[in-house]
One Martini backbone bead per residue (centre of mass of N, CA, C, O) as a GRO file, in nm:
protein
  123
    1MET     BB    1  14.467 -11.045  -8.664
    2ILE     BB    2  14.461 -11.349  -8.683
    3SER     BB    3  14.213 -11.394  -8.510
    4GLU     BB    4  14.012 -11.246  -8.697
    5LYS     BB    5  14.048 -11.431  -8.941
    6ILE     BB    6  13.955 -11.689  -8.804
    7LYS     BB    7  13.678 -11.594  -8.699
    8LEU     BB    8  13.559 -11.532  -8.974
    9ILE     BB    9  13.569 -11.818  -9.086
   10LEU     BB   10  13.404 -11.949  -8.864
   11TYR     BB   11  13.153 -11.784  -8.913
   12GLU     BB   12  13.111 -11.862  -9.215
   13LYS     BB   13  13.110 -12.186  -9.118
   14ASN     BB   14  12.966 -12.227  -8.846
   15ILE     BB   15  13.200 -12.232  -8.612
   16SER     BB   16  13.290 -12.292  -8.314
   17ILE     BB   17  13.534 -12.275  -8.086
   18LYS     BB   18  13.483 -12.544  -7.959
   19GLU     BB   19  13.480 -12.711  -8.219
   20PHE     BB   20  13.761 -12.619  -8.325
   21ALA     BB   21  13.932 -12.723  -8.095
   22GLU     BB   22  13.870 -13.019  -8.161
   23ILE     BB   23  13.971 -13.024  -8.457
   24ILE     BB   24  14.279 -12.919  -8.346
   25ASP     BB   25  14.355 -13.036  -8.070
   26MET     BB   26  14.236 -12.818  -7.853
   27SER     BB   27  14.172 -12.627  -7.612
   28GLU     BB   28  13.949 -12.392  -7.546
   29ALA     BB   29  14.126 -12.216  -7.363
   30GLY     BB   30  14.370 -12.206  -7.555
   31LEU     BB   31  14.222 -12.068  -7.789
   32HIS     BB   32  14.130 -11.819  -7.638
   33ARG     BB   33  14.416 -11.725  -7.565
   34ALA     BB   34  14.519 -11.695  -7.853
   35PHE     BB   35  14.310 -11.486  -7.935
   36LYS     BB   36  14.364 -11.272  -7.717
   37ASN     BB   37  14.692 -11.260  -7.793
   38ASP     BB   38  14.763 -11.326  -8.083
   39ASP     BB   39  14.900 -11.636  -8.029
   40PHE     BB   40  15.078 -11.852  -8.254
   41LYS     BB   41  15.188 -12.127  -8.360
   42ILE     BB   42  15.293 -12.251  -8.649
   43SER     BB   43  15.170 -12.534  -8.614
   44THR     BB   44  14.886 -12.425  -8.558
   45LEU     BB   45  14.847 -12.269  -8.823
   46GLN     BB   46  14.875 -12.514  -9.004
   47LYS     BB   47  14.631 -12.665  -8.890
   48ILE     BB   48  14.422 -12.447  -8.940
   49ALA     BB   49  14.460 -12.421  -9.243
   50GLU     BB   50  14.394 -12.712  -9.312
   51LYS     BB   51  14.102 -12.719  -9.180
   52LEU     BB   52  14.016 -12.446  -9.361
   53ASN     BB   53  14.139 -12.443  -9.648
   54ILE     BB   54  14.417 -12.271  -9.629
   55GLU     BB   55  14.668 -12.054  -9.636
   56VAL     BB   56  14.912 -11.945  -9.426
   57GLY     BB   57  14.959 -11.661  -9.565
   58TYR     BB   58  14.688 -11.529  -9.489
   59PHE     BB   59  14.788 -11.435  -9.193
   60PHE     BB   60  15.029 -11.220  -9.322
   61GLY     BB   61  14.824 -11.082  -9.508
   62LYS     BB   62  14.620 -10.931  -9.704
   63SER     BB   63  14.301 -10.967  -9.754
   64GLU     BB   64  14.027 -10.955  -9.941
   65ILE     BB   65  13.848 -10.854  -9.713
   66GLU     BB   66  14.018 -10.608  -9.635
   67GLU     BB   67  14.007 -10.474  -9.910
   68GLU     BB   68  13.698 -10.451  -9.919
   69ASN     BB   69  13.670 -10.280  -9.659
   70ILE     BB   70  13.831 -10.040  -9.760
   71SER     BB   71  13.650  -9.980 -10.003
   72LEU     BB   72  13.386  -9.951  -9.846
   73LYS     BB   73  13.475  -9.720  -9.666
   74LYS     BB   74  13.537  -9.520  -9.890
   75PHE     BB   75  13.261  -9.525 -10.026
   76SER     BB   76  13.090  -9.449  -9.775
   77LYS     BB   77  13.219  -9.175  -9.730
   78GLU     BB   78  13.149  -9.057 -10.004
   79MET     BB   79  12.844  -9.102  -9.986
   80TYR     BB   80  12.797  -8.938  -9.735
   81ASN     BB   81  12.900  -8.666  -9.847
   82VAL     BB   82  12.701  -8.649 -10.080
   83MET     BB   83  12.441  -8.656  -9.916
   84ILE     BB   84  12.494  -8.402  -9.754
   85ASP     BB   85  12.531  -8.207  -9.989
   86LEU     BB   86  12.255  -8.255 -10.118
   87PHE     BB   87  12.083  -8.179  -9.879
   88LEU     BB   88  12.188  -7.890  -9.839
   89THR     BB   89  12.126  -7.788 -10.121
   90PHE     BB   90  11.828  -7.859 -10.125
   91ASN     BB   91  11.755  -7.703  -9.869
   92GLU     BB   92  11.837  -7.412  -9.967
   93LYS     BB   93  11.677  -7.398 -10.260
   94ARG     BB   94  11.386  -7.600 -10.208
   95TYR     BB   95  11.235  -7.619  -9.937
   96ASN     BB   96  10.950  -7.473 -10.000
   97GLU     BB   97  10.871  -7.705 -10.232
   98ILE     BB   98  10.856  -7.921 -10.013
   99PRO     BB   99  10.703  -8.154  -9.868
  100ASP     BB  100  10.695  -8.247  -9.546
  101GLU     BB  101  10.711  -8.554  -9.591
  102ARG     BB  102  10.971  -8.547  -9.764
  103ILE     BB  103  11.154  -8.411  -9.559
  104SER     BB  104  11.129  -8.637  -9.354
  105GLN     BB  105  11.248  -8.861  -9.532
  106ILE     BB  106  11.521  -8.731  -9.590
  107THR     BB  107  11.609  -8.690  -9.298
  108SER     BB  108  11.593  -8.985  -9.217
  109GLU     BB  109  11.800  -9.095  -9.424
  110VAL     BB  110  12.040  -8.923  -9.340
  111ASN     BB  111  12.044  -9.022  -9.046
  112ARG     BB  112  12.086  -9.320  -9.113
  113ILE     BB  113  12.356  -9.284  -9.259
  114ASN     BB  114  12.502  -9.142  -9.032
  115ASP     BB  115  12.476  -9.367  -8.821
  116PHE     BB  116  12.610  -9.591  -8.985
  117TYR     BB  117  12.879  -9.454  -9.026
  118LYS     BB  118  12.955  -9.406  -8.727
  119LYS     BB  119  12.933  -9.710  -8.641
  120ASN     BB  120  13.122  -9.848  -8.893
  121PHE     BB  121  13.341  -9.576  -8.964
  122LYS     BB  122  13.546  -9.520  -8.761
  123GLU     BB  123  13.871  -9.344  -8.726
   0.00000   0.00000   0.00000
């Protein structure tokens, strides 16, 4: 969990792991190991927080990003369900009135949303 938070900040700041290892006076292999095991000394976390200009507490609590991701996931699931319900309702009641091209567009869009949801929001 801590590793993911650090990696996200590095990504946002466009800093490679190799570059960051140099910034915090750590070997690249050591930083990779710490990321892999999600195991950091407190002194290392303090140095990381200082160099990234964040509070050390960020590593131990839910971040704003995690909260936003939870909200996005909930919204996306609700949106997905609404889209499927609308499509099925529309399909049952007015299917014969819709031009084939529009049916193809709707089907394609629902499939795109379905694929996106399954890829990004597996539970």
